[in-house]
C-alpha positions, 0 to 999 in steps of 0.5 A: 532324332531324340531330343535331349536338353542339356543343362550345362551352366559351364560351356563354351566359350567358357574355358577350363576343365569343367566344360570338356565332359559336356562339350564332347558329349554335345559333339559326338551325340548327333552321331548316335541319333541324339540331338543335343540342345544346350542350356547355359548362361551367357558368358560372364568373363571368366576364362575364355576359350573360343577354340572350343566353339569350333567343336559344336555342331553347326546346327546346334541350339544353345540358350544363353540365359542371363548370369545372375553373378555372385562372383563377377558381380561389379556393383558397389554391393560386389563383396557382400553379394559374392560372399552370400553367393559363394559362401552362404547360399546352398549349394553354390554361387549359381543358385540364382542363375537356376532360380531366376531362369527356372521358368523360362527353362520350362518354357524351352522344354514345352517349345522344344518337345524334348525326350530327355533332360540331362543335368551335369554338375558342378555347379549342383545348382544344375541339378536343382534346375533339373529337379524343377523340371522333373516335377514340372514334367514328371513323364520326361526322363531325367538323367543327373551326371556328376563330374564330382561327388556332392556332399561326399566331395573330399574337398569339403573338408577345406572348406569351413562354409561348406560344412556350415551348409552341409545339412542343407546341401545333403537334403538337396542332394538326396531330393536329386538322387531320389527323383532322377530316373538315372544317375551317372557318376565319374567313376566306379568308386563315386557310383558305389558312394551314391548307391550306398546312400540311395540304394534304389539307384543300383539298377538306374546308374552307371559310371562314365569316366572323362576321356580324351578326344583323338581330335585334339591331338591331331596337327600337334607335335609329339616332340619335347622342347626342353633342350637340356632341362628335365621337364616336369609338367602339371596342367590345371588348378592347384588349390587347397590340399591339391598342391605340390607339397608332397611332389616337392618334399620328394624332389628335395630329398632327391636333390639333397641326396645327390640323385638329382641335379637341381640345375637340370630341373624345369617345372612347368605349371600350366593353367590358371595358377598365380605366379605368387603361388609358384614363387613361394614354392620357388623360395621355400624349396630353393627352386628359383627360376626352376618353376614356370607358369604359363597362366590359362592356355586354350585347350589345344595349346595345353595339350601341346604342353604335355607333348613338350615334356619329359614327364607329367605330374598328376596330383590328387591331394591328401584328403578323405575320399580322394581315392574316389577321384580320377582328375579330368586331365588324367585321360589326356595325360595317358594318350599324350605319349608321356610317363605320368608320375601320379601322386595319388591314393594307391588302390584308387581310381586314378592309380587304377587308370595309370597302372592298367594302361601302363602309363606311368608310376604311382606313389601315394601321397604319404609315401614321400620316399616312394615319391622321391625314388620315382622322380630319381628313377625317371631323371636317371633314365632322362639322363641315359637319353631314354625314358621307358614308356610302353602303354597298353594303347588298346586299354587307352583307347577305351577312354575315347570321348566319341565312345563315351558319348555313345554310352550316354546315347544308349541310356538316353534311348533306353530310357525313352523306351521305358516311357 
């Protein structure tokens, strides 16, 4: 088997959406003749989902290196360390994890005699670790995988400190994209941006979207549980301009126009969303008792919540460049056999997935009337006890995690043949 060193700061038992892509690659690569060896950090008390450990190959080697924390630091210097790490250190708070562990990782490369190095972001510091190793071992091929864009990331617009660090991070990003042997982006739109910035990548890059794992759905119950409520579910975090404002403005119009009965509505927020945030929305839009939070749930339980719903809510956010984003949850949404109300830029990556698979309705965030109409249409169908939903399952299956691991395996083998 060919050996690939996986540099993944975020990895089980850490939970959350950030671990899923790497977890599934590691899970399925051995089926394609690739042995993954993982370098990550010791669990640091963040989101915990030990159920994910069951998916890892039994003979998987995982090197868990010391976590030089800036966010979870509990010393008397916690606040200044957190501020420096997350606000001032480019590119992110995991820079120290990369910097102080880099020589140990180099020793791992020597001892394991790996054929390829793969780094994934976020955090972008993982790519700096890959860059260091590439310079130490120029004969070993290096693949960089961007789950999200870096300095072109539209959510930088929400962050004052990111703007301050822009020039430094731009330089770091250019070094990574210039010296890597192959680049993988999460969407075609994202890939086009990378090639525009670094034209030499054109023949050494591709995009592999996120996806869904069919095994995650086995044993779950495909049945709603809202009884007499019209259940709308959103999974994942809400932050910055990725919020419920446009959806709730559309719902407000539908309610005030007597197209939707407020008492029929139940909005479920599944994931790391604080109750106070839900309470603020409820008060502002007169939806007290209608918005419910579950807190963080393990991965399978969160998928079960999709099955328990009538429709699923997908939000990207009103930011420049948002058309380049899928949002990782979209692929489990389209597999979950429930209509998706996608409040996303028309013509963008997420809209393209929804429309080509015929798994929902797309409404641009700027079109509040259109959002209201979409909510009304689904509500009327629910009242008539039949929500229309006819996915193109053949196209949905293109987004399976197993086949995507196969694509990565082909890239690793092709690079090895170039040596």
